[in-house]
BALOBA-1460 file (C-alpha; in Angstrom, 3 decimals):
// residues 67
<rec num="1" residu="x" x="119.131" y="91.420" z="106.287"/>
<rec num="2" residu="x" x="117.235" y="92.303" z="109.409"/>
<rec num="3" residu="x" x="117.989" y="95.299" z="111.541"/>
<rec num="4" residu="x" x="117.986" y="94.664" z="115.088"/>
<rec num="5" residu="x" x="116.954" y="98.221" z="115.854"/>
<rec num="6" residu="x" x="113.924" y="97.969" z="113.478"/>
<rec num="7" residu="x" x="112.091" y="94.641" z="114.270"/>
<rec num="8" residu="x" x="109.667" y="93.087" z="111.738"/>
<rec num="9" residu="x" x="106.094" y="93.498" z="112.984"/>
<rec num="10" residu="x" x="104.274" y="92.033" z="110.078"/>
<rec num="11" residu="x" x="106.231" y="88.981" z="108.899"/>
<rec num="12" residu="x" x="103.938" y="88.072" z="105.995"/>
<rec num="13" residu="x" x="104.466" y="91.512" z="104.353"/>
<rec num="14" residu="x" x="107.879" y="92.234" z="105.882"/>
<rec num="15" residu="x" x="106.568" y="95.587" z="107.676"/>
<rec num="16" residu="x" x="108.871" y="96.890" z="110.285"/>
<rec num="17" residu="x" x="108.308" y="98.906" z="113.359"/>
<rec num="18" residu="x" x="109.883" y="101.925" z="111.884"/>
<rec num="19" residu="x" x="107.669" y="101.788" z="108.808"/>
<rec num="20" residu="x" x="104.610" y="101.619" z="110.955"/>
<rec num="21" residu="x" x="105.658" y="104.591" z="113.174"/>
<rec num="22" residu="x" x="106.396" y="106.530" z="109.959"/>
<rec num="23" residu="x" x="102.921" y="105.774" z="108.799"/>
<rec num="24" residu="x" x="101.429" y="106.879" z="112.065"/>
<rec num="25" residu="x" x="103.456" y="110.188" z="111.895"/>
<rec num="26" residu="x" x="101.781" y="110.653" z="108.523"/>
<rec num="27" residu="x" x="98.290" y="110.499" z="110.076"/>
<rec num="28" residu="x" x="97.535" y="106.764" z="109.802"/>
<rec num="29" residu="x" x="96.058" y="106.302" z="113.372"/>
<rec num="30" residu="x" x="94.296" y="103.131" z="113.423"/>
<rec num="31" residu="x" x="94.729" y="99.548" z="112.171"/>
<rec num="32" residu="x" x="92.642" y="99.898" z="108.888"/>
<rec num="33" residu="x" x="94.617" y="103.013" z="107.935"/>
<rec num="34" residu="x" x="98.045" y="101.385" z="108.694"/>
<rec num="35" residu="x" x="96.900" y="98.308" z="106.774"/>
<rec num="36" residu="x" x="96.144" y="100.267" z="103.714"/>
<rec num="37" residu="x" x="99.333" y="102.513" z="104.000"/>
<rec num="38" residu="x" x="101.889" y="99.734" z="104.686"/>
<rec num="39" residu="x" x="100.342" y="96.457" z="103.775"/>
<rec num="40" residu="x" x="100.662" y="95.248" z="107.369"/>
<rec num="41" residu="x" x="98.090" y="92.803" z="108.655"/>
<rec num="42" residu="x" x="96.928" y="91.853" z="105.127"/>
<rec num="43" residu="x" x="98.264" y="88.366" z="105.234"/>
<rec num="44" residu="x" x="97.630" y="85.970" z="108.184"/>
<rec num="45" residu="x" x="96.356" y="88.691" z="110.636"/>
<rec num="46" residu="x" x="98.480" y="87.417" z="113.538"/>
<rec num="47" residu="x" x="100.284" y="90.964" z="113.919"/>
<rec num="48" residu="x" x="97.029" y="92.794" z="114.609"/>
<rec num="49" residu="x" x="97.704" y="92.865" z="118.368"/>
<rec num="50" residu="x" x="101.184" y="93.892" z="117.888"/>
<rec num="51" residu="x" x="100.164" y="96.844" z="115.692"/>
<rec num="52" residu="x" x="97.464" y="97.953" z="118.167"/>
<rec num="53" residu="x" x="100.099" y="97.777" z="120.861"/>
<rec num="54" residu="x" x="102.336" y="99.907" z="118.720"/>
<rec num="55" residu="x" x="99.542" y="102.377" z="118.145"/>
<rec num="56" residu="x" x="98.974" y="102.619" z="121.934"/>
<rec num="57" residu="x" x="102.755" y="103.387" z="122.419"/>
<rec num="58" residu="x" x="102.744" y="105.974" z="119.490"/>
<rec num="59" residu="x" x="99.468" y="107.604" z="120.559"/>
<rec num="60" residu="x" x="99.260" y="107.547" z="124.337"/>
<rec num="61" residu="x" x="96.117" y="108.599" z="126.085"/>
<rec num="62" residu="x" x="93.959" y="107.979" z="123.140"/>
<rec num="63" residu="x" x="95.517" y="110.951" z="121.080"/>
<rec num="64" residu="x" x="95.018" y="110.885" z="117.387"/>
<rec num="65" residu="x" x="98.198" y="112.954" z="116.729"/>
<rec num="66" residu="x" x="101.776" y="112.667" z="117.767"/>
<rec num="67" residu="x" x="101.810" y="116.428" z="118.413"/>
């Protein structure tokens, strides 16, 4: 069952926004790192733009840390 408060970003691997943000909080700050940590973007690849946008949101101003 899908959670309306946690949208699926990568449909192929069923990776949600919260899972990606948790991985960012653990230090995975680029697409290759998130791919390795979560499996996102390892299927069709269509979610790459969405993941990059999520990174821009989570790490504004080019920061590489949430702190």
